[in-house]
C-alpha positions as CSV (number, residue, x, y, z in Angstrom):
1,M,-1.0,23.6,-1.1
2,F,-1.9,22.2,-4.5
3,A,-1.4,23.6,-7.9
4,L,-4.7,23.0,-9.8
5,G,-4.9,23.0,-13.6
6,G,-7.9,22.6,-15.8
7,P,-10.3,19.7,-15.2
8,R,-9.5,16.4,-16.8
9,H,-11.8,13.6,-17.7
10,A,-12.1,10.7,-15.3
11,S,-15.8,9.9,-15.9
12,G,-17.3,7.4,-13.6
13,V,-14.4,7.3,-11.1
14,R,-15.6,7.8,-7.6
15,I,-13.3,8.5,-4.6
16,L,-14.1,8.6,-0.9
17,V,-11.8,10.8,1.2
18,V,-12.0,10.1,5.0
19,E,-10.1,12.9,6.7
20,D,-10.9,14.8,9.9
21,E,-8.7,17.8,9.0
22,R,-11.4,19.7,7.2
23,R,-9.1,22.1,5.4
24,L,-7.0,19.3,4.0
25,A,-10.1,17.3,3.1
26,E,-11.6,20.3,1.2
27,L,-8.2,20.8,-0.6
28,L,-8.1,17.2,-1.6
29,K,-11.7,17.3,-2.8
30,D,-11.0,20.5,-4.8
31,G,-7.9,19.0,-6.4
32,L,-9.4,15.6,-7.2
33,T,-12.6,17.1,-8.5
34,N,-10.6,19.3,-10.8
35,E,-9.0,16.2,-12.1
36,G,-12.4,15.0,-13.1
37,F,-13.1,12.6,-10.2
38,A,-16.3,12.4,-8.2
39,V,-15.3,12.9,-4.6
40,D,-17.2,12.3,-1.3
41,L,-16.0,13.4,2.1
42,A,-16.3,11.9,5.5
43,H,-14.8,13.4,8.6
44,D,-14.7,10.6,11.1
45,G,-14.2,6.8,11.1
46,R,-17.7,5.7,11.6
47,E,-19.1,7.9,8.9
48,G,-16.3,6.8,6.5
49,L,-17.0,3.1,7.3
50,W,-20.8,3.6,6.7
51,M,-20.2,5.4,3.4
52,A,-17.7,2.9,2.2
53,T,-20.2,0.1,3.0
54,E,-23.2,1.8,1.5
55,Q,-21.7,3.2,-1.7
56,P,-19.4,1.7,-4.4
57,Y,-16.1,3.5,-4.7
58,D,-13.1,3.0,-7.0
59,V,-10.6,4.0,-4.3
60,I,-10.6,5.2,-0.7
61,V,-8.2,7.8,0.8
62,L,-8.2,7.0,4.5
63,D,-6.5,8.9,7.3
64,V,-5.3,6.9,10.3
65,M,-5.9,9.4,13.1
66,L,-9.7,9.7,13.0
67,P,-12.4,10.4,15.6
68,S,-14.7,7.5,16.6
69,L,-12.8,4.8,14.7
70,H,-9.2,5.1,13.6
71,G,-8.2,4.3,10.1
72,Y,-6.7,0.9,10.9
73,E,-10.0,-0.3,12.4
74,V,-12.0,1.1,9.4
75,C,-9.7,-0.8,7.0
76,T,-9.9,-4.0,9.0
77,R,-13.7,-4.0,9.2
78,L,-14.0,-3.3,5.4
79,R,-11.6,-6.2,4.6
80,E,-13.4,-8.5,7.1
81,A,-16.7,-7.7,5.3
82,G,-15.2,-8.6,2.0
83,N,-14.8,-5.1,0.7
84,W,-11.6,-4.9,-1.4
85,T,-11.9,-1.4,-2.7
86,P,-8.3,-0.1,-3.0
87,I,-7.3,2.0,0.1
88,L,-4.5,4.6,0.3
89,M,-3.8,5.4,3.9
90,L,-2.7,8.9,5.0
91,T,-1.0,9.5,8.4
92,A,1.1,12.0,10.3
93,K,2.8,9.0,11.8
94,D,5.9,7.6,10.2
95,G,8.3,4.7,10.6
96,E,8.4,1.2,9.2
97,Y,6.1,-0.3,11.9
98,D,3.3,2.2,11.1
99,E,3.6,1.4,7.4
100,A,3.6,-2.3,8.2
101,E,0.5,-1.9,10.4
102,A,-1.3,-0.1,7.6
103,L,-0.5,-2.8,5.1
104,D,-1.3,-5.6,7.6
105,T,-4.8,-4.3,8.1
106,G,-5.4,-4.5,4.4
107,A,-4.4,-1.1,3.0
108,D,-2.9,-1.1,-0.5
109,D,-0.6,1.8,-0.1
110,Y,0.6,4.3,2.5
111,L,1.5,8.0,2.3
112,A,3.0,10.0,5.3
113,K,2.0,13.6,5.9
114,P,3.2,16.1,4.6
115,F,3.0,14.6,1.2
116,S,3.2,15.8,-2.4
117,Y,-0.2,16.1,-4.2
118,V,1.5,14.9,-7.4
119,V,2.7,11.8,-5.7
120,L,-0.7,11.2,-4.1
121,L,-2.4,11.5,-7.5
122,A,0.1,9.1,-9.1
123,R,-0.5,6.5,-6.4
124,L,-4.3,6.9,-6.7
125,R,-4.1,6.3,-10.4
126,A,-1.9,3.2,-9.9
127,L,-4.4,1.8,-7.4
128,M,-7.3,2.4,-9.7
129,R,-5.5,0.6,-12.5
130,R,-4.9,-2.3,-10.2
131,G,-8.5,-2.5,-9.1
132,G,-10.1,-4.0,-6.0
133,R,-8.9,-7.6,-6.4
134,E,-9.4,-9.8,-3.3
135,R,-6.1,-10.7,-1.7
136,P,-5.6,-13.8,0.5
137,T,-4.6,-13.3,4.1
138,V,-1.4,-15.4,3.6
139,L,0.5,-14.9,0.4
140,T,2.0,-18.0,-1.2
141,V,4.6,-18.2,-4.0
142,G,5.3,-21.9,-4.5
143,D,6.0,-23.3,-1.1
144,L,7.1,-19.9,0.2
145,R,4.4,-18.4,2.6
146,V,4.3,-14.8,3.6
147,D,1.9,-13.9,6.5
148,P,1.5,-10.1,6.7
149,A,-0.7,-10.2,9.8
150,G,1.7,-12.4,11.8
151,L,4.8,-10.9,10.2
152,K,5.9,-14.5,9.5
153,C,7.6,-16.2,6.6
154,S,8.2,-19.9,6.0
155,R,9.2,-22.3,3.3
156,G,7.4,-25.6,3.7
157,D,7.3,-26.2,7.4
158,I,10.5,-24.3,8.1
159,Q,10.1,-20.8,9.7
160,I,12.4,-18.1,8.3
161,G,13.4,-15.2,10.5
162,L,13.4,-11.8,8.7
163,T,14.1,-8.2,9.9
164,P,11.2,-5.7,9.4
165,K,12.8,-4.2,6.3
166,E,13.5,-7.6,4.8
167,F,9.9,-8.6,5.5
168,A,8.5,-5.3,4.0
169,I,10.5,-6.0,0.7
170,L,9.5,-9.6,0.6
171,H,5.8,-8.7,1.2
172,C,5.9,-6.2,-1.7
173,L,7.4,-8.8,-4.0
174,A,5.0,-11.6,-2.8
175,R,2.0,-9.4,-3.6
176,H,3.1,-9.3,-7.3
177,P,4.4,-12.9,-7.9
178,G,6.1,-13.3,-11.3
179,E,6.0,-9.6,-11.9
180,V,9.0,-7.2,-12.0
181,V,9.0,-4.8,-9.1
182,S,11.2,-1.8,-9.5
183,K,13.8,-0.6,-7.0
184,S,12.0,2.7,-6.6
185,E,8.8,0.9,-5.7
186,L,10.6,-1.2,-3.1
187,L,12.1,1.9,-1.7
188,A,8.7,3.6,-1.5
189,R,7.2,0.5,0.2
190,A,9.9,-0.4,2.7
191,W,11.1,3.1,3.4
192,D,8.9,6.0,2.1
193,F,8.4,8.0,-1.1
194,A,10.7,10.8,0.2
195,Y,13.7,8.6,0.9
196,D,16.7,10.3,-0.5
197,G,19.5,7.9,0.6
198,D,21.5,5.5,-1.4
199,S,19.1,3.3,-3.5
200,N,21.7,0.6,-3.5
201,V,20.5,-0.3,0.0
202,V,17.8,-2.3,-1.8
203,E,20.4,-4.6,-3.3
204,V,21.8,-5.2,0.2
205,Y,18.4,-6.4,1.5
206,I,17.7,-8.4,-1.7
207,S,21.0,-10.3,-1.1
208,A,20.1,-10.9,2.5
209,L,16.7,-12.2,1.5
210,R,18.3,-14.6,-1.0
211,R,20.6,-16.0,1.8
212,K,17.5,-16.7,3.9
213,I,14.7,-17.7,1.6
214,D,16.6,-19.3,-1.3
215,K,20.1,-20.5,-0.6
216,P,19.3,-22.9,2.3
217,F,16.6,-24.5,0.2
218,G,18.5,-24.8,-3.1
219,R,16.1,-22.3,-4.7
220,T,16.5,-19.3,-7.0
221,S,13.0,-17.8,-6.6
222,L,14.2,-14.2,-6.1
223,T,15.9,-12.9,-9.3
224,T,17.3,-9.6,-10.6
225,V,15.9,-8.3,-13.9
226,R,18.8,-6.1,-15.0
227,G,17.8,-2.5,-15.4
228,A,14.2,-3.1,-14.4
229,G,14.0,-4.5,-10.8
230,Y,13.4,-7.8,-9.0
231,R,11.0,-10.7,-9.4
232,L,9.8,-13.4,-7.0
233,E,8.7,-16.6,-8.7
234,A,7.5,-20.0,-7.5
């Protein structure tokens, strides 16, 4: 499944893989160990929750469909306990609502099976660079409020109705206020990493978002950075 090269150096980086498919878990451990990471395995939700609570990890790879406790519950309990270790969720399920549920419970990223090991590794490295920063339940960018748990958006006291795709894109932008988010990252977040349709669809949704979150309020918070992506500012 994975093409393994010689071991690389990632001294001190510790990863927890919570996956009940033992063959996949062992393949992931072999591949990540070969990259130089220290890898621990758990094969059910309760064991994974206990290990994540008892040991410090730099990142957690968490399957959704687990015995005893599913991944959504494990993630929710960790976040409620103030554990903000970056979490990459793996699941055989797909669809925007499944991704939204993963992100709403506090996961940092989402990868549907079957997946490319190269993509998984790239996303893990990105999560480790980002680190385990605590994130507020409701994201605020100026007077724009984005509530992932309630799938709600408002500016001031005025509620703004968004479609699931519009919300997914806005959520991604609101998690990185003032930063440029590329079109490819928005595609990966709001669709999936294997999306091979027209990337210009992002521009359609960005235009729709501007008509809803900016134009009625006389704002220009959502801007295009030519050749780079999009930015949401206060």
